[in-house]
C-alpha positions in Angstrom: 0.0 -0.1 0.1 1.4 3.4 -0.8 1.5 5.6 2.1 1.7 9.3 0.9 3.4 12.2 3.2 1.1 15.6 2.6 3.3 18.5 3.5 1.1 21.2 4.1 -1.9 18.9 4.0 -4.1 20.7 6.4 -5.0 23.8 4.1 -7.4 24.4 1.3 -6.1 21.7 -1.2 -4.6 19.3 1.2 -7.6 18.6 3.5 -9.4 17.6 -0.1 -6.3 15.4 -1.3 -6.2 13.4 2.1 -9.9 12.5 2.1 -9.6 11.5 -1.6 -6.6 9.1 -0.9 -8.3 7.6 2.0 -11.3 7.0 0.4 -9.0 5.0 -2.2 -7.2 3.1 0.4 -3.8 4.9 0.6 -2.0 5.6 3.7 -1.9 9.4 4.6 0.3 11.3 6.8 0.2 15.2 7.0 2.9 17.0 8.5 1.6 20.7 8.8 2.5 23.3 11.5 -1.0 24.7 11.2 0.1 28.6 10.5 -3.7 29.3 9.8 -5.2 27.2 12.7 -6.7 24.8 10.5 -6.7 21.5 12.2 -10.5 21.6 12.2 -10.4 20.7 8.2 -8.6 17.2 9.0 -10.5 16.3 12.0 -12.7 14.0 10.6 -10.0 12.0 8.9 -8.3 10.9 12.5 -11.1 8.1 12.8 -9.4 6.5 9.8 -7.0 3.8 10.6 -4.7 4.8 7.9 -4.3 8.2 8.6 -2.0 10.0 11.2 -1.1 13.7 11.5 2.0 15.3 12.9 2.5 19.0 14.0 5.5 20.1 12.5 7.7 22.3 10.6 9.1 21.6 7.0 12.1 23.7 8.0 12.8 21.5 11.1 14.9 18.0 10.2 14.0 16.3 13.5 10.1 17.0 12.3 11.2 15.7 8.9 12.7 12.8 10.3 9.8 11.6 12.2 7.5 12.5 9.3 9.2 10.4 7.0 8.8 6.8 8.5 7.1 4.0 6.5 6.5 6.8 3.6 6.8 5.7 -0.2 5.8 9.1 -1.7 5.8 12.9 -0.6 3.7 15.7 -2.1 4.7 19.1 -0.9 2.0 21.6 -0.5 3.1 23.5 1.9 4.2 27.4 1.9 3.3 31.0 2.2 0.6 31.0 -0.6 -0.3 33.4 -3.3 0.8 36.9 -4.1 -1.0 38.7 -1.6 0.4 36.8 1.5 4.0 36.5 0.4 4.2 40.3 -0.1 2.7 40.7 3.4 5.4 38.0 4.5 8.4 38.2 2.2 11.0 37.2 4.8 9.1 34.2 5.8 8.3 33.3 2.2 12.0 32.8 1.4 12.2 30.9 4.6 9.7 28.5 3.9 9.1 28.5 0.4 12.8 28.2 -0.9 14.9 27.7 1.8 12.5 25.1 3.9 11.5 23.0 0.6 15.2 23.0 -0.8 16.1 21.6 2.6 13.2 19.1 2.5 14.3 17.8 -0.8 17.8 17.4 -0.3 16.8 15.2 3.1 14.7 13.0 0.6 17.3 11.8 -0.5 17.8 7.8 0.3 15.0 7.9 2.0 13.8 4.9 -0.2 10.9 7.2 -1.9 9.1 6.6 -5.1 8.3 10.2 -6.1 8.6 13.7 -4.4 5.7 15.7 -6.2 6.3 19.8 -5.8 3.2 21.8 -6.6 4.1 24.8 -8.0 2.2 27.2 -9.7 1.2 28.8 -13.0 1.7 32.2 -11.6 5.2 31.6 -12.7 4.3 32.7 -16.2 3.3 36.1 -14.8 2.3 38.1 -18.2 2.6 36.6 -21.3 0.9 37.3 -24.9 -2.5 36.2 -24.6 -2.9 35.7 -28.6 -1.7 32.2 -27.4 -1.9 29.2 -24.7 1.5 28.9 -23.3 2.8 25.4 -22.8 5.5 24.4 -20.1 8.4 25.7 -22.5 7.4 29.6 -22.2 9.8 31.5 -20.5 8.8 32.0 -17.1 8.3 35.7 -15.9 7.7 35.6 -12.0 6.0 39.2 -10.8 5.7 38.1 -6.9 7.9 36.7 -4.2 5.6 33.8 -4.2 6.2 33.1 -7.8 10.1 33.7 -7.7 10.6 31.2 -4.9 8.7 28.4 -6.7 10.5 29.2 -9.8 14.0 29.1 -7.7 12.6 25.6 -6.5 11.8 24.3 -9.8 15.1 25.2 -11.0 16.7 23.4 -8.3 14.8 20.5 -8.6 15.6 20.7 -12.5 19.4 21.5 -12.2 19.8 18.4 -9.4 17.6 15.9 -10.2 20.2 13.6 -11.1 21.4 13.5 -7.6 18.2 12.4 -6.5 17.1 8.7 -6.3 13.7 9.8 -6.4 11.6 10.7 -9.2 10.9 14.6 -9.0 8.0 15.8 -10.5 6.7 19.8 -10.9 3.1 20.5 -11.2 2.2 24.0 -12.2 -1.3 24.4 -10.8 -4.0 26.7 -12.1 -5.6 29.0 -9.7 -7.7 26.6 -7.2 -11.5 26.8 -6.9 -14.4 24.7 -5.2 -15.4 23.5 -1.7 -13.2 22.2 0.7 -13.0 21.0 4.3 -10.8 24.3 4.9 -13.1 26.6 2.4 -11.5 29.4 1.3 -13.1 32.9 0.3 -10.2 34.4 -1.0 -9.7 32.7 -4.1 -11.2 34.4 -7.5 -14.2 32.2 -8.0 -14.8 31.5 -4.5 -14.7 35.1 -3.6 -16.9 36.3 -6.2 -19.7 34.0 -6.1 -19.9 34.4 -2.3 -19.9 38.2 -2.7 -22.4 38.2 -5.4 -24.7 35.8 -4.0 -24.5 38.2 -0.6 -25.3 41.3 -2.1 -21.9 42.7 -1.2 -20.3 45.4 -3.7 -17.6 43.3 -5.7 -14.3 45.4 -6.8 -12.9 43.5 -9.8 -9.1 44.9 -10.8 -8.3 44.2 -14.3 -11.4 42.3 -15.2 -9.8 41.7 -18.7 -6.9 40.0 -17.1 -7.1 36.0 -18.1 -6.0 33.3 -15.4 -6.7 29.5 -15.8 -8.8 27.5 -13.1 -8.3 24.3 -11.4 -11.0 22.5 -9.0 -9.6 20.9 -5.8 -11.1 18.0 -6.2 -9.1 17.6 -9.9 -5.9 18.4 -7.8 -6.9 15.3 -6.1 -7.5 12.9 -9.0 -4.3 14.3 -11.2 -2.2 13.7 -8.0 -3.4 9.9 -7.4 -3.0 9.4 -11.0 0.7 10.4 -11.3 1.6 8.7 -8.0 0.4 5.5 -9.9 2.5 6.3 -13.2 5.5 4.3 -13.7 8.1 6.2 -11.8 10.8 6.7 -14.8 8.1 7.9 -17.2 7.1 11.2 -15.0 10.5 11.6 -13.5 12.0 15.1 -14.3 8.5 16.3 -16.0 7.1 19.6 -15.5 3.0 19.8 -16.1 0.6 22.7 -16.4 -2.1 21.2 -14.1 -6.0 22.3 -15.4 -7.7 22.6 -18.6 -7.9 24.9 -21.5 -11.5 25.2 -21.4 -11.1 26.9 -17.8 -9.0 29.8 -19.0 -11.3 32.6 -18.1 -11.1 36.8 -17.3 -12.2 38.1 -14.4 -15.3 39.7 -16.1 -16.2 36.4 -17.9 -16.3 34.8 -14.2 -18.3 37.6 -13.0 -20.8 37.3 -15.8 -21.0 33.5 -15.4 -21.9 33.7 -11.6 -24.0 37.0 -12.3 -26.3 34.8 -14.7 -27.0 32.0 -12.1 -28.2 34.2 -9.2 -31.4 36.4 -9.1 -29.5 39.2 -7.0 -29.1 42.5 -8.8 -25.3 42.3 -8.2 -23.2 45.5 -7.4 -20.0 45.4 -9.4 -17.5 48.0 -9.9 -14.7 47.4 -12.4 -11.2 48.9 -11.7 -8.3 49.4 -13.9 -4.4 49.4 -13.1 -4.5 47.1 -10.4 -1.6 45.9 -8.2 -1.5 42.5 -9.4 -0.2 42.3 -13.3 -0.4 38.9 -13.9 -2.4 38.0 -17.2 -1.9 34.4 -18.8 -3.8 31.7 -20.5 -2.5 28.3 -20.2 -2.2 25.2 -22.3 -2.7 21.9 -20.6 -2.5 19.4 -23.5 0.5 17.8 -21.9 -0.7 16.3 -19.0 -3.8 14.9 -20.9 -1.2 12.9 -22.9 -0.1 11.4 -19.3 -3.5 10.9 -17.6 -7.1 10.4 -18.8 -9.2 12.7 -16.9 -11.9 15.4 -17.4 -11.6 18.4 -15.5 -14.7 19.8 -13.3 -16.2 22.9 -15.3 -16.0 26.7 -13.7 -19.6 26.5 -14.1 -20.4 23.3 -12.2 -17.9 24.4 -9.7 -19.7 27.9 -9.0 -23.1 25.8 -8.8 -21.6 23.7 -5.8 -20.8 27.1 -4.1 -24.3 28.3 -4.8 -25.6 25.5 -3.4 -23.9 25.3 0.2 -24.3 29.0 0.3 -27.9 28.7 -0.1 -27.6 25.8 2.5 -26.5 28.4 5.0 -23.4 26.4 5.3 -20.9 29.4 5.4 -22.9 31.9 7.4 -19.7 33.2 9.2 -17.4 33.6 6.2 -17.5 37.4 6.7 -17.6 37.8 10.5 -14.8 35.1 10.9 -12.7 36.1 8.0 -9.4 34.7 8.8 -11.0 30.8 9.0 -11.9 31.2 5.5 -8.6 32.7 3.9 -5.3 33.3 4.2 -4.7 37.0 5.5 -2.2 36.3 8.4 0.2 33.5 9.6 0.5 32.4 13.5 4.2 32.0 13.7 
């Protein structure tokens, strides 16, 4: 039985991945220092005999040593995630996202691991010519500390892959959306849906910039399928993860959501925002390796609307930190 270590597995994506892996009979261990007080997201998993949680820090070699026992594969999700948060915590971003993860990768040598999967981001592309979809060979143009640390780790992996006895894989995921035990409403689609259905005024900066989106359930499925591919087949591979059909502008997202709800939405479009990212991504490569149909943005929005209408997130505006990565506890 595969036993997977999810570093940073208590977060928005990790909680979904852990639950999915356990449902398929995999063993799961989470190493997480709970920077966002989000232990609640995995509490229900404790009843599964194939799961265990270790509170610890990826920057601490003793914690890594405890976490690696009987592990077959590792997925590195942890980090100061996103452009706004990395800008707010620049020192911690470099310390965790680059120095910490680099130390992890070196630590994982000679630990009898099959695959070590590094979760990177499409933010690495930064600003592109939107006349075409860009693929994995396109030159990277990181605009934030977050993306720069991701690019630096990618470079470290690719430059040192011959020194690794495991198969390293780099996944540049699209912006996540969808339901999670650790729900976040600071992500574009989730935020827009919640604000509009609750009649909040929505301010949209640079509405005609493009981004790709990927449902959290698809994160889990893609990771599972990659874990089950031959190690040598995917060794040192870089994949964009998402779907071509889920490339949208912010304006298109707002229009899609607005058509689904009855409220008269208050929307203010603003130009020249602080986030200059603008990219449309080609996801053809991942489809050559795994067969999986991604969840559409429309279907994901429907799920969120249904839950909001059932009053499942009534404290989303009064308990802001629970539903977003706004500050860290360290």
